[in-house]
Structure formats: structure tokens, C-alpha cells
N, C-alpha and C positions, 0 to 999 in steps of 0.2 A: 504493499500500499504506499510506502514511502515515495515511489515514483509517480503516484497519481495525485493530480491536482485536486485538493479538497477545500473549499471556502465556503463552508455551509453551517447554518444554525438550524436546529430542529427542536420544535417543542414536543413535550410529551406529558401524558397524565396517566394516573393510576385509577382504573376503575373501582367503584365502591369506596372511594376515599376522597379527601379534600386536598390532596397533594398534587402539585403541578411541577414540571421541570423543564429544563432546556439543556441542550448539549451544543457546544460549538467546537469545531475543528477547523483550522485554517493553516494553510502552508504558504502559497505563493503570495497571498495578500499580506501576510506577516512579513515575508521576506522582502517584498517591495518597500516596506516601511523601514526596516532595519538597514537596508543596503544604501540608503541615502546618506549615510553618515557611518564613519568607522567607530563602531561601538566595541568596547570589551565585551567577552561572551556573557559575563554575569549581567551587564546591562541589557544585552540582547534578550537574555531570558526574562529580566524584569519587564522590559518593554512588551515582550510577548504575553505576558500575564495581563498587562494593561489592555493590550489588544483584545484578548479573550474576554475580559471583563466588560469592556465598552460594547463588544458584541452582544453579550448576554443582557446587559442593561438596555441597549437599544431595542431589543425585542420585547422587554417588559414594560419599558416606559414608552408609549406609543404617541409620538408627536410629529407634526409637519414641521421639521426644523432640525436643529443640530443638538446633539447631546455630547457633553464632553466630560472627561475625568482628568483633574489636574492635581498633582501632589506638589507641594512646595515645602522647603525646609532650610535648615542652616548647616547641614552637613555638606560633604563634597558634591552631592547630587542636589543641585539647586531646584531643578524643575523637571517634571515629567508630565507630559500631556497627551491625551489621546482623544480623538473626536470621531464621531459617526453621524452621517445625516440620514434623511429619511429614504435616500436611495441605496443605503447600505455601503456608502463610500467610507473608508477607513483612512485615517492619517494620524500621525503622532511623532513626538520628538522627545528627547531627554537632553538636558544641558547639565554638565558637571565640570568641576574644577580638574582639568586634565594634568595639572601639576602634581596631583596626588595620585597614589597607586590605588587602583580600583581593586577591592577584594574579589576573590574568586567566588565567594559566597556572599550574598547580599541580604542583610536584615533590612527591611523597609524602615523600620523604627530608627536603626542606627544611621543609615545614609540620609534620612530626611529628618535629622535631629530636631526636635522642637517643632515639627511641621504639622501640616494638615492635609486633608484630602477633600477637595470640592468637586461635587457632581453639579454640573450646570445644565439646566434645560432651557434652550433658547428657541422658542417657536418662531416660525417665520412671521406670524402674526399673533400678537399677545405679549403678555409680560414675561420677563425673564425670571427664572426661579433657580436658586442656588442652595444645596444642602452641604453642610460643612461638618466633617468629623475629624477629631484629633487623631493623629497617628499614634495610636497606643499599642497596636498589635505589631507582631513581627512581620506579618505577611499581608498582601493586598486582600486576599480572601477574608481575613479577619476584619479589616477596616470596612470592607463592603457589608459584611454581615452586621456590623455596628450601624452602618448607614441605614440598612433596611429596618433595623430595630427602631431607629429614631424616626425615620421618615414615614414608612409604611405601617410600622408596628405589627408586622406579620413575621412569624418565625421563618428564617431563611438561612440556607447554608449554601456556601460556595466553595468549589474546588477548582484551582487553577494550575496550569503547568506549561512550560516552554522550554525549549532546548536549542534555540537558535536556528532551527529548521521549521519546526511546527509548534503551534500553540493550541492549547485547548482548554475547555472549562465545562463544568457541570454546575447546574443551579437547581436546587430544590426549594419550594416555598409551600407553607401550609396556608391555605385560603382561610378567610373569616368564617366563623361558625355559621353565619346565615347562608353561605355558599356551600356548606358541607353537604355531602351526600350521606344517606343512611348506609351504614355498613361498618367498615373497619376502623374503630376508634384508636387502635394501637398502631396504625399505619405509620404515622409521622416518625415515631421513635424507631420502629423497625427499618423504614427506608434510610433513615439517617445512618443506622448502623450498617446497613448494606452498602451504601454509597461510600462510606468512610474506608471500605476495604480496597477502594480503586487505587490502582498503582499508576505512576506517571507514564510508563510505557503503554498502559492500556488506554490512558486518557488521550495520548498522542498518537497511538499506533492502530486503533481499532475504529472501524466505521460504527456510526451511531447504533444501528440496529444490533450489531454484534456486541458492543459495549453493554448496551441496555440488557441484552439477553444474558450475558455473563453475570451482571450485577443482580438482575431482578427476574431470574428464570422462573420463580415460583409466584411471580406477581402478574396481574393482568395490566400490561402496559399498552396504552394507546398513543401511536405516533401520529404526528401532523405533518403537513407538507414542509418541505425544506425551503429555506431562503438563502440565496447565494449572496456572499459578501465579496467586496474587492477593495483594493486601494484606489483612492481617488482623492485629488487635491483640489480645493475650491479656489486656488489662486488663478489669476488670469492677467493678461496684459492691461485690460482696462481697469481692473481693480488696483493693480499695482500703480498705474498712472495716476488714479485718483489719490492713492496714498502719497505719492511723491508730491503732487500738487497741494495736498493739505499741509505741507511744510511751510508754504508760503513762498511768493514769487521770489522775494529777496534772498532767501536760504537757497532755493533752487538755483538761482542765478550764481551764487557763490560756488556752488558744487560744480557747475558747468566751467566756470573759470578755473577751479583748482584741478578738476579731473578730466575735462573735455566732454564728459557725458555723465549721465547719472545711472549707476548700476544698482539693482535690488535683486538679492537672491532670496527665494522662498526657503525658509528653514525646513519646512515640512517635505517638500519634494525636490529641492535643490535646483529648481529652475531658475535661470538668471535672466532678468529683464533689463535691457539697456535702452536709455532715452537720450537722444542727442539733441542738440539745440534745435534742429529741424523739427524734431518730434514735439518740442515743448513751446516753440515760439508763438504759436497761436494763443496758447493758454497764458503764457507770461506776459503778453502785451509788450509794452514799451520797455519793460526791464529785461527783455530777453537779450538785448545786445551785450555780448560778453567780450567783444573785441574793440 
């Protein structure tokens, strides 16, 4: 399976219980993100967990807009951000102090010392919402479980893994009592116990049907349609041009004098946009004359 392109998320539920779940497995969408910058392997793995996490959240929080996870702290890793839009386009980046040695194994709490995790919902139309949790757990999965406990107040569990080639995740959530089906009252604890036996190589190496059968072969599992996810950046020449012009005509003119042109590179996809005096002259008006 390692040579097969898998970029999917799939929902599932358990008959006669009020437990729902999701499984995500990504390889080339994840690789497209980490190849844009030269990351140490431990950061590639951490980024992979964030990729899997945003994919899981995207399918739970249904909005016409952009959903993002951002972690900030005061350790050597200053920022880690991952986004997904309504078309299942993923992009992300990590920024760190490259003068420090990156450890081979990363504890989220240590590398984002004194930091926080912000989950932002930005609808195309409507108000922006942000939920913030302190980074108190060692893993992203623990932080997400804390977020769900605070925001949705629904028991939720998360399992994440990444190895620099593939990333994957599992999510279980117990629905509110009013949505519960008559049946198995002990399902939640039993399913958590079964899922906690999952190994990293299973999470990253098995197709969803096979993985769920291995974990829940005595349960009645209902699988729903898969959704395809891919790398995609929202940058464009026009959006970058607008950002350049927002600096003000005087500052843009000074950049043209100093550099001959204005270059902007997108941190997410590494695309470089260059604007010459000819590109900018109409918008700069009289101040465009640099010679």
C-alpha cells in the first residue's frame, strides 16, 4: 500500500450506539506540504500530525470557509500552522530557530514552551470564531481532546501518527444523550479500549476498511463515503499584488529603488511573485518614478 496514493477521510459509526468516528490517511498531500521547506524529520512528523488533525477537524466542523490550527510558543519552535478550506485543500508551515539543534523526538509542550493552540473558524460570510487551549499535554492529540472537552463538551478521543511519508488519524466522539440510540450503553468505554490498541504502522499502513475490521471485528461498523483531500494554496498573483500595495505607495517606491523590483514569496507553497515598476506604475501614480 505504501506505493498507492491515498488522500482520504472517511466517516464511520457503530450501529446501536451513539458513537461516531473518522479516519484519515494522507500521503502525497502531506508530502506536498513538507517538501516546500527543508524540515528535520521530527518536525516533518509533527507537521504530519497537524495535517491529519486539521483534516479530521475539517470534516467535523462544517463551514463554508477556512479552518485552521495554529500553535505558538516561546521554545525553539515559534509557530506551527495548518489550514484547510471547504474544498479540502490543505496547506501548512512550521517556523523555528534553526540555530538550535532540533531533537529527534519532540514533545509538543517542550518545543512550544508556555504556548497555546488556537483553532480558528473563518466562514466566507459570517463572524470569525476562535477557540484557544493551553498546551499542557505532550501531544497534539491530548490538546485536541482538551479543545473538544471545552468547546463541544462531548467526550472525544484522538489518535495521530506521521512518519515523514504518510500521516493518519482516528477520531471517536460520543454524541449527546438526546442523539443516543437505544442499545449498547457500554459502547463508548469498550470502543475507546479497542481503539487504544492501534499501532502506528496500522494507522499509517492499512486502508480504512481493513483497519476498522482489525480494531472492531466484533462490532457493527457503518462506513460512509470517502472524501478526497489535497494540497492547495490560496495565494495568487492578484492577492499578493494587493498585499504589496497595502504597504503604501511611498514604501513600494523605496523598495523599487533599492531592489529594482518587489519580490514576495509565499511561505506555504514557496511560489515567488515578482513585481516590476511596469507592473506597479498604474497603481502607484505619480510616485512610481524611481529614476
